[in-house]
C-alpha positions as CSV (number, residue, x, y, z in Angstrom):
1,M,53.1,146.4,-3.6
2,K,56.8,146.4,-4.6
3,M,57.3,142.9,-3.2
4,F,54.3,141.7,-5.3
5,S,55.6,143.3,-8.4
6,F,59.0,141.8,-7.8
7,A,57.5,138.3,-7.3
8,K,55.4,138.8,-10.3
9,T,58.4,139.7,-12.4
10,R,60.4,136.8,-11.1
11,F,57.5,134.4,-11.8
12,G,57.1,135.9,-15.3
13,L,60.8,135.4,-16.1
14,L,60.7,131.9,-14.7
15,L,57.6,131.1,-16.8
16,L,59.2,132.6,-19.9
17,S,62.5,130.8,-19.3
18,S,60.7,127.5,-18.8
19,T,58.6,128.0,-22.0
20,I,61.7,128.7,-24.0
21,S,63.5,125.7,-22.6
22,V,60.5,123.4,-23.4
23,V,60.2,124.8,-27.0
24,L,64.0,124.3,-27.5
25,F,63.8,120.8,-26.1
26,V,60.9,119.8,-28.3
27,G,62.5,121.4,-31.4
28,I,65.8,119.6,-30.9
29,F,63.9,116.4,-30.1
30,E,61.9,116.7,-33.4
31,I,65.1,117.4,-35.4
32,V,67.0,114.4,-33.9
33,E,64.0,112.1,-34.3
34,N,63.5,113.2,-38.0
35,I,67.1,112.3,-38.6
36,R,66.7,108.9,-36.9
37,Y,63.4,108.3,-38.7
38,Y,64.8,108.7,-42.2
39,S,67.8,106.6,-41.3
40,W,65.4,103.9,-40.0
41,K,63.1,104.2,-43.0
42,A,66.0,103.6,-45.4
43,N,66.7,100.2,-43.8
44,F,63.2,99.1,-42.8
45,D,62.1,96.1,-44.9
46,N,59.0,94.7,-43.1
47,F,60.8,91.4,-42.5
48,G,61.6,91.1,-46.2
49,W,58.1,91.8,-47.6
50,F,58.9,95.2,-49.2
51,D,59.1,95.2,-53.0
52,K,58.7,91.4,-53.1
53,I,55.0,91.8,-52.2
54,T,54.3,95.0,-50.3
55,V,54.4,98.3,-52.3
56,P,53.2,101.8,-51.7
57,S,49.6,102.5,-52.7
58,T,48.4,105.5,-54.6
59,N,45.4,105.5,-52.3
60,H,46.4,107.6,-49.2
61,V,43.9,105.6,-47.0
62,L,45.3,102.2,-48.0
63,M,48.9,103.4,-47.7
64,W,50.2,100.0,-48.9
65,E,49.0,97.1,-51.0
66,Y,50.4,94.0,-52.7
67,R,52.1,94.0,-56.1
68,P,50.7,91.8,-58.9
69,Y,52.5,88.5,-59.1
70,G,54.4,89.2,-55.9
71,K,56.0,86.3,-54.0
72,F,57.6,86.0,-50.6
73,E,57.9,82.7,-48.7
74,Q,54.5,80.9,-48.9
75,I,52.6,84.1,-50.0
76,E,52.0,84.6,-53.7
77,T,49.7,87.1,-55.3
78,N,47.7,87.1,-58.5
79,R,47.5,89.7,-61.3
80,F,45.3,91.8,-59.1
81,G,47.7,91.7,-56.1
82,Y,45.8,89.3,-53.9
83,R,46.6,85.9,-52.5
84,D,44.1,84.1,-54.7
85,L,43.6,82.2,-58.0
86,D,44.8,84.2,-61.0
87,Y,41.5,85.1,-62.5
88,E,41.8,86.4,-66.0
89,S,39.1,89.0,-65.5
90,M,37.1,90.8,-62.8
91,I,33.9,89.7,-64.5
92,K,31.9,87.1,-62.6
93,P,31.4,83.8,-64.6
94,E,27.9,82.8,-65.4
95,D,26.1,80.5,-63.0
96,T,28.5,81.6,-60.2
97,F,27.7,82.8,-56.8
98,R,30.6,85.0,-55.7
99,I,31.6,85.6,-52.1
100,A,34.4,88.1,-51.4
101,F,36.2,87.9,-48.1
102,A,38.0,91.1,-47.0
103,G,40.3,91.4,-44.0
104,D,43.9,91.5,-42.7
105,S,46.6,88.9,-42.2
106,I,44.1,86.4,-40.6
107,T,42.1,86.3,-43.8
108,L,45.4,86.3,-45.8
109,G,46.3,83.1,-44.0
110,L,49.6,84.2,-42.5
111,S,51.8,81.2,-41.7
112,V,49.5,78.7,-43.4
113,D,49.6,77.3,-47.0
114,W,47.3,78.8,-49.5
115,E,45.0,75.7,-49.8
116,D,44.7,75.7,-45.9
117,T,43.3,79.2,-45.6
118,F,39.7,79.3,-44.4
119,V,38.7,81.1,-47.7
120,R,39.9,78.1,-49.8
121,Q,38.6,75.5,-47.4
122,F,35.3,77.3,-47.3
123,E,35.0,77.2,-51.1
124,T,35.9,73.5,-51.2
125,E,33.4,72.6,-48.5
126,A,30.6,74.9,-49.8
127,N,30.7,73.3,-53.3
128,K,30.1,69.9,-51.8
129,K,26.7,71.2,-50.7
130,E,23.6,71.2,-52.8
131,F,23.6,74.9,-53.8
132,R,21.9,76.4,-56.8
133,Q,25.1,77.8,-58.3
134,N,28.8,77.2,-58.3
135,I,30.3,79.0,-55.3
136,Q,33.4,81.1,-55.8
137,A,35.3,82.5,-52.8
138,L,37.6,85.4,-53.4
139,N,40.3,86.5,-50.9
140,F,40.8,90.2,-50.6
141,S,43.2,90.6,-47.7
142,V,46.4,92.6,-46.9
143,D,48.4,92.2,-43.8
144,G,48.2,95.0,-41.3
145,Y,45.0,96.6,-42.6
146,N,42.8,98.1,-40.0
147,A,39.0,98.9,-40.3
148,P,39.3,102.1,-42.3
149,Q,41.7,100.4,-44.8
150,V,39.4,97.4,-45.2
151,C,36.5,99.7,-45.7
152,E,38.5,101.6,-48.4
153,M,39.6,98.4,-50.1
154,I,36.0,97.2,-50.3
155,K,34.8,100.5,-51.7
156,T,37.5,100.9,-54.3
157,K,38.6,97.4,-55.2
158,V,36.3,94.6,-54.0
159,I,33.1,96.0,-55.6
160,D,34.7,95.9,-59.0
161,F,34.4,92.1,-58.9
162,S,30.6,92.1,-58.6
163,P,30.4,89.9,-55.5
164,D,27.0,88.6,-54.4
165,I,28.2,88.7,-50.8
166,V,31.0,90.7,-49.2
167,V,32.3,89.3,-45.8
168,Y,34.3,91.5,-43.6
169,T,36.3,89.2,-41.3
170,M,37.0,91.5,-38.4
171,C,39.8,91.0,-35.9
172,L,39.6,93.1,-32.7
173,N,42.9,94.8,-33.5
174,D,41.1,96.4,-36.5
175,F,40.1,99.1,-34.0
176,D,43.8,99.9,-33.5
177,F,45.0,102.5,-36.0
178,C,48.6,102.9,-34.8
179,A,50.1,100.1,-32.7
180,S,49.7,96.5,-34.0
181,S,50.9,97.6,-37.5
182,G,52.8,100.6,-36.1
183,L,56.1,100.1,-37.9
184,K,54.5,99.7,-41.3
185,I,52.1,102.7,-40.8
186,R,55.1,104.7,-39.5
187,Y,57.0,103.8,-42.7
188,F,54.3,105.0,-45.1
189,R,53.1,107.9,-42.9
190,K,55.6,109.9,-40.9
191,P,54.3,111.1,-37.6
192,K,53.3,114.8,-37.6
193,S,55.1,115.1,-34.3
194,F,57.5,112.6,-32.9
195,F,57.3,114.2,-29.4
196,L,53.5,113.9,-29.3
197,S,53.8,110.4,-30.6
198,K,56.1,109.5,-27.8
199,V,53.8,111.1,-25.2
200,K,50.7,109.2,-26.6
201,S,52.6,105.9,-26.6
202,A,53.8,106.4,-23.0
203,Y,50.2,107.3,-21.9
204,R,48.9,104.1,-23.5
205,R,51.5,102.0,-21.7
206,M,50.8,103.6,-18.4
207,F,47.1,104.1,-18.4
208,G,45.6,102.3,-21.4
209,G,44.9,99.0,-19.8
210,D,44.0,96.1,-22.1
211,F,45.3,96.8,-25.6
212,H,42.1,95.8,-27.5
213,L,39.7,97.4,-25.1
214,Y,41.7,100.7,-25.1
215,H,41.6,100.9,-28.9
216,F,38.0,99.7,-29.1
217,R,36.8,102.5,-26.8
218,K,38.9,105.1,-28.6
219,N,38.0,104.2,-32.2
220,K,34.7,102.3,-32.1
221,D,32.7,105.3,-33.5
222,V,35.0,105.5,-36.5
223,V,34.9,101.8,-37.1
224,F,31.2,101.6,-36.8
225,Q,30.8,104.4,-39.3
226,N,33.1,102.6,-41.7
227,I,30.9,99.5,-41.4
228,L,27.8,101.6,-42.2
229,D,29.7,103.1,-45.2
230,I,30.4,99.6,-46.5
231,K,26.8,98.6,-46.1
232,E,25.6,101.7,-48.0
233,V,28.1,101.2,-50.9
234,L,27.2,97.5,-51.2
235,E,23.5,98.1,-51.1
236,R,23.8,100.5,-54.0
237,K,25.7,97.8,-55.9
238,G,23.1,95.1,-55.1
239,S,25.6,93.1,-52.9
240,R,24.8,91.7,-49.5
241,F,27.1,92.5,-46.5
242,R,28.1,90.2,-43.7
243,V,30.5,90.6,-40.8
244,V,32.4,87.8,-39.1
245,I,33.9,88.6,-35.7
246,L,37.1,86.8,-34.9
247,P,38.2,86.3,-31.3
248,V,41.6,87.1,-29.8
249,F,43.5,84.0,-28.5
250,P,44.7,85.2,-25.1
251,E,48.3,84.4,-24.3
252,N,48.8,81.4,-21.9
253,A,45.1,80.6,-21.9
254,T,43.9,77.1,-22.5
255,D,40.3,78.0,-23.2
256,F,37.9,80.9,-23.3
257,D,36.4,80.5,-19.9
258,N,37.9,83.8,-18.6
259,Y,38.0,85.6,-22.0
260,P,38.3,89.4,-21.1
261,L,36.7,90.8,-24.3
262,R,33.2,89.3,-24.3
263,G,31.8,92.8,-23.7
264,V,33.4,94.0,-26.9
265,H,32.0,91.1,-28.9
266,K,28.6,91.8,-27.5
267,E,28.7,95.5,-28.3
268,I,29.8,94.9,-31.8
269,G,27.1,92.3,-32.3
270,L,24.4,94.6,-30.9
271,F,25.5,97.4,-33.2
272,L,25.4,95.1,-36.3
273,L,22.0,93.7,-35.3
274,K,20.6,97.3,-34.8
275,N,21.7,98.2,-38.3
276,G,20.4,95.2,-40.0
277,I,23.8,93.6,-40.7
278,R,23.9,89.8,-40.4
279,S,27.0,88.6,-38.4
280,L,28.7,85.5,-37.1
281,D,30.6,85.7,-33.9
282,L,33.3,83.0,-33.9
283,L,33.9,83.3,-30.2
284,D,31.0,80.9,-29.7
285,A,32.7,78.2,-31.9
286,F,36.1,78.7,-30.3
287,S,34.6,78.5,-26.8
288,H,33.6,74.9,-27.5
289,L,36.9,73.4,-28.7
290,E,37.6,69.7,-28.7
291,K,41.3,70.3,-27.9
292,P,43.3,72.9,-26.0
293,L,43.1,76.5,-27.4
294,R,46.8,76.6,-28.3
295,D,46.3,73.8,-30.8
296,Y,44.3,76.2,-33.0
297,C,46.5,79.2,-33.2
298,Y,50.1,80.5,-33.7
299,D,49.7,83.7,-31.6
300,I,47.1,85.9,-30.1
301,W,45.6,86.8,-33.5
302,H,46.5,84.1,-36.1
303,P,44.8,80.7,-36.3
304,N,46.8,77.8,-37.6
305,V,45.5,75.2,-40.1
306,F,43.2,73.7,-37.5
307,G,41.8,77.1,-36.6
308,H,41.3,77.9,-40.3
309,R,39.4,74.6,-40.7
310,L,37.1,75.5,-37.8
311,I,36.4,78.9,-39.3
312,A,35.7,77.5,-42.7
313,K,33.2,75.0,-41.3
314,Q,31.3,77.8,-39.4
315,L,31.3,79.9,-42.6
316,V,29.6,77.2,-44.6
317,S,26.7,77.1,-42.2
318,F,26.5,80.8,-41.9
319,L,26.8,81.9,-45.5
320,L,24.8,79.2,-47.2
321,S,21.8,79.8,-45.0
322,D,21.1,83.2,-46.6
């Protein structure tokens, strides 16, 4: 009995000592990381975008947005803070069919000239068709936005322009709420715990598997609810809602024969179909390319001018068939 009591006391002391050590370690870690964070934040400039274009948003969901009449490299914004024509008013002109595109840096047209973005090319090609009204394509896009941010932008900004159709151009990294735009999110929203943030990051690297599949499985319920929220808001406003699914361009791949995310595309498509939302999956178009895959993109997410041209062509057929 005495031996058991002694062992129990020793175990208790060891446990207490270990707990205190862990608490002290985590506390010191948090202090050091907070100091490092504010030092980093003071010098972080998002590759030169801050203040020139990117500014804090008063909307806590958006976190950041673009300043009116901002300019950086080939990106220029209008009076509303979007890479688009400088419309004098939100009011839709008479005899105009307005289509609003909402998305991230792909819709923005990162690394391509303004007139080469698929939004601009779509408007040009669409107005060559025999349509009952003049077609106006508006570009609502901000680099780094994920699905909740796109949803919030549509609900708080896009609907003010009275669009006839709103098109959410979805990239599969929209299911990621922390990594692909991690530095920017980190700048505008300090982690609640740096220690837990490190642990989660290490876990993703060790056990997460494919980046897009990991975040899709983790956040699909949130994203799907965001899509339903968009649909509900637009239906109340009398606007139609469409979703365009963009493929990822796998590194070192020359085609989409062994594309690893077909299951994700299929699940998104089935969800949209079930909920009465018309969609266009661009994986089909990019799976039948005339030239090697790398001729249509800059990296795994961003199409080049030829990729934008292909997207615009598909959009004309899809959106004018309503």
